[in-house]
N, C-alpha and C positions, 0 to 999 in steps of 0.2 A: 504494500500500500504506500502510495506517495505521501510525503510529509504534509502537503497541503490538504489532502483528503483526510488524513488523520486529525489535523487540527480542526477542520470543518466539522468532523463528526464529534469531536470533544466539545466544540462550541455549541453545536446543536444539542448535545446531551445536557450541557449546563442550562440551557433554556427550558428544558422539560423536567429538570430535577424536582421542582416544587409541585409538579403535576402527578408525580409518582405516588403510589400508596406507600405508607411507611414500611410495610413488609418488603416491598420491592427495593426501597432505599436501603434497608438493612441487608438484603441479599447482595446488593452491589457493593456496599461497604465491606462485607465479609469476603467478597470476591477479590477486592482490591487491596485491602489492608492486611498485612501479615502481622504487624506488631506496632504498638504505640508505647513509647517510653516517655514519661513525664518527669522532668527534673525541675529543680528550683529555678533554673535560668534557661531552660530549653525544652523543646518538645520535638521528639524524633519519631517520625512515622515511616515505617518500612512498607513499601509497596510490593505487592506480588506481581512480578513482571508477567507471569503467565495469566494472571487475572486481568491485567490491563489488555493483553492481546485478546483474551476471550471476550471482554466487554466491547472492544473495538470491532471484533468480528460480528457480534450481535448487532451493534449499531449499523454496521455496513450492510448486513443482511436486511435489516429493517428499512434502510435507505433504498436498497435495490427493490424491495417489495413495493415501497411507496412510489418509486419511479415507474414501475411496471403498471401499477394501478392507474396512474395519471394519464 
């Protein structure tokens, strides 16, 4: 996937986040976040690379289905 396509998908995703049911938001967070460490002066979030790839694949498939329906 080209970088411009990836960023467009992520931007589109950001616009619909608030429209998702809380259960779906939780599923996506669990898919993406491996670990969160909270310290006095920092917050470290470890992202699951495979989860990001999976989410982008889902978004791309949804984008392709929308394009076919139009």
